[in-house]
C-alpha positions in Angstrom: -1.3 10.2 7.3 -1.4 11.6 10.8 -1.4 14.7 12.9 2.0 15.9 11.8 0.9 16.5 8.2 -1.5 19.3 8.4 -0.6 20.2 4.9 -0.9 17.3 2.2 1.8 18.8 0.1 4.3 18.3 3.2 3.3 14.7 4.2 5.8 12.8 5.2 5.2 9.1 4.6 7.2 5.8 3.0 10.5 6.4 1.8 10.7 9.8 3.1 9.6 8.7 6.7 12.6 6.6 7.0 11.7 3.5 4.7 15.1 2.7 2.9 13.0 1.6 -0.4 14.2 2.8 -3.5 13.4 1.7 -7.1 15.8 -0.5 -8.4 16.7 -0.7 -12.3 15.0 -3.6 -14.0 17.9 -5.0 -15.3 20.5 -3.6 -12.8 20.9 -6.5 -11.1 21.7 -9.7 -12.6 21.8 -13.4 -11.2 25.7 -13.6 -11.2 26.1 -10.6 -9.1 23.5 -11.8 -6.7 25.3 -15.2 -6.3 28.5 -13.4 -6.0 27.3 -11.3 -3.2 25.5 -13.9 -1.2 27.6 -15.3 1.4 25.7 -18.6 1.8 23.6 -20.6 -0.8 20.4 -19.9 1.5 21.1 -16.2 1.1 21.7 -16.7 -2.8 18.4 -18.6 -3.1 16.4 -16.0 -0.9 17.7 -13.1 -3.2 17.2 -15.0 -6.4 13.5 -15.6 -5.3 13.0 -11.7 -5.0 15.2 -10.9 -8.0 14.6 -13.2 -10.9 11.9 -11.2 -12.5 14.0 -8.4 -13.2 16.3 -10.4 -15.6 15.8 -9.5 -19.5 13.0 -11.3 -20.8 11.6 -12.6 -17.4 8.7 -10.3 -16.3 5.2 -10.5 -15.2 2.9 -9.6 -17.8 1.2 -6.3 -17.0 -2.0 -4.5 -18.5 -2.0 -0.7 -18.8 -4.5 0.6 -16.7 -5.9 -2.6 -15.3 -7.0 -2.5 -11.5 -7.1 -5.2 -8.8 -10.4 -3.8 -7.5 -13.3 -4.0 -9.6 -14.8 -0.4 -10.1 -11.6 1.4 -9.1 -10.2 4.1 -11.4 -6.6 3.8 -12.5 -4.5 6.7 -11.9 -0.9 5.9 -12.0 1.7 7.3 -9.1 4.9 8.4 -9.6 7.4 5.6 -10.3 9.6 7.1 -7.9 7.4 6.2 -5.1 6.9 2.4 -5.6 9.1 -0.4 -6.3 8.3 -2.9 -9.0 7.9 -6.4 -7.5 6.1 -10.0 -8.1 3.9 -10.2 -5.0 3.0 -12.6 -3.5 5.5 -14.6 -5.1 8.4 -12.5 -4.0 6.9 -11.3 -1.0 3.8 -12.6 0.8 1.1 -10.3 1.5 -0.4 -10.7 5.1 -1.4 -6.9 6.0 -3.7 -4.1 5.3 -2.4 -0.5 6.5 -5.2 2.0 6.8 -4.2 5.6 6.2 -5.8 9.0 6.3 -4.9 11.8 3.7 -4.7 14.7 6.1 -6.2 16.5 3.0 -8.5 16.3 0.2 -8.7 13.4 -1.9 -7.2 15.6 -5.1 -4.2 16.7 -2.9 -3.2 13.2 -2.1 -3.5 11.8 -5.6 -1.3 15.0 -6.8 1.4 14.1 -4.2 1.4 10.5 -5.2 2.1 11.8 -8.7 5.0 13.7 -7.7 8.4 12.1 -7.9 9.8 14.2 -5.1 7.1 13.1 -2.7 9.0 9.8 -2.3 5.6 7.9 -1.1 2.4 6.6 -2.3 -0.3 4.1 -1.3 -1.9 1.7 -3.5 -5.3 3.0 -3.0 -7.0 6.3 -2.1 -10.5 6.3 -1.1 -12.8 9.4 -1.3 -15.4 10.6 0.8 -18.2 9.5 -1.4 -16.7 6.1 -1.6 -14.9 6.4 -5.0 -11.7 4.2 -5.1 -8.8 5.1 -7.1 -6.0 2.7 -7.4 -2.3 4.3 -8.1 -0.1 1.2 -7.5 -0.5 -2.5 -8.7 -1.0 -4.8 -5.5 1.8 -6.9 -6.8 4.1 -4.0 -6.5 5.8 -2.5 -3.3 4.3 1.0 -2.4 6.2 3.3 0.0 3.2 3.8 2.2 4.2 2.6 5.6 7.4 4.2 6.7 8.7 0.5 7.2 10.4 -1.4 4.6 9.3 -4.8 5.8 5.7 -3.5 6.0 5.7 -2.2 2.9 6.7 -5.4 1.4 4.0 -7.2 3.3 1.3 -5.1 3.0 -1.3 -3.2 0.9 -1.9 0.6 1.8 -5.2 2.4 1.6 -5.6 6.1 2.2 -9.0 7.6 3.1 -9.7 11.2 2.5 -9.9 13.3 5.5 -8.4 14.4 8.6 -7.7 12.2 11.6 -9.3 14.9 14.0 -12.6 15.3 11.8 -15.0 12.3 12.5 -17.2 13.8 9.6 -14.3 12.8 7.3 -15.3 9.3 7.6 -18.8 8.7 5.7 -20.9 5.8 5.4 -20.0 5.5 1.7 -16.0 5.8 2.6 -16.5 2.8 5.1 -18.4 0.5 3.0 -16.6 1.0 -0.2 -13.3 0.6 1.7 -14.6 -2.6 3.5 -15.3 -4.2 0.2 -12.0 -3.1 -1.1 -10.0 -4.7 1.9 -12.5 -7.7 1.7 -11.2 -8.3 -1.8 -7.7 -8.0 -0.7 -8.1 -10.2 2.3 -9.7 -13.0 0.0 -6.9 -12.6 -2.7 -4.0 -13.4 -0.3 -5.5 -15.4 2.5 -5.6 -12.4 5.2 -7.5 -13.0 8.2 -10.2 -10.2 8.8 -9.1 -9.2 12.3 -7.0 -6.2 14.1 -3.8 -8.0 13.8 -3.7 -8.1 10.0 -5.8 -4.9 9.3 -3.9 -2.2 11.1 -3.8 1.6 11.2 -0.6 3.3 10.3 0.0 4.5 13.9 0.6 0.7 14.6 3.4 0.3 12.0 6.9 -0.3 13.9 8.9 2.9 14.1 6.3 5.4 12.6 5.7 8.8 13.9 2.0 9.0 12.5 -1.4 9.0 14.3 -3.4 8.0 11.4 -6.2 6.7 11.1 -6.9 8.5 14.4 -9.6 8.1 17.4 -12.6 8.8 15.1 -12.1 5.8 12.9 -14.6 3.1 14.0 -12.5 0.0 13.9 -15.3 -2.2 15.2 -17.5 -1.0 12.5 -14.9 -1.4 9.8 -14.3 -4.9 10.6 -18.0 -5.7 10.9 -18.3 -4.3 7.3 -15.1 -6.0 6.0 -16.3 -9.4 7.4 -19.9 -8.8 5.9 -18.3 -8.1 2.5 -16.1 -11.0 2.6 -18.8 -13.4 3.5 -21.1 -12.1 0.7 -18.2 -12.8 -1.8 -17.4 -16.1 -0.8 
């Protein structure tokens, strides 16, 4: 996810890159505590909207191994690398963030399963186009190095290196475009460069991915084509 991470095991992203996100205990925060901490009724209501699902007996049903993108393979990221949420009910989703792994597909999956890594993306796309989902879209992944962007976006990693044009295959572009088109359709996200961005464009980041070899014109064209085909 940028030139500073030449070795996948040393990649710094999400929480480790300055994001203050940390997993919160499912029942650690009660409504009374939220109301007591809120200084105004408006703030209390905002906090309630983000925390109601943490109460005992109030939790969105989840199916083990279920994926948001048809055809994706489910491999769970470590729970230390994402935060449980109920998007888009608690946080609206209006961005897709494009990343590059700076390593192999296998190494990206491995570090996202490592609780010490402190970061993970929702999806990893392999060179041959295979898609692996590691975090549900309704949850907040620590992928962008910016808490606000984590809460509002879906992160997609792509196998490869920013300085190698050969990393970005036809199969990868086409598969990733279908994935992004589906995300845009689900959340009403416009297919443009304001809403589909690279990690390098996230405020406060020091990453360079997806790099100069990523063909944005081609990618957006493929996303629009896939979006139209599925409409």
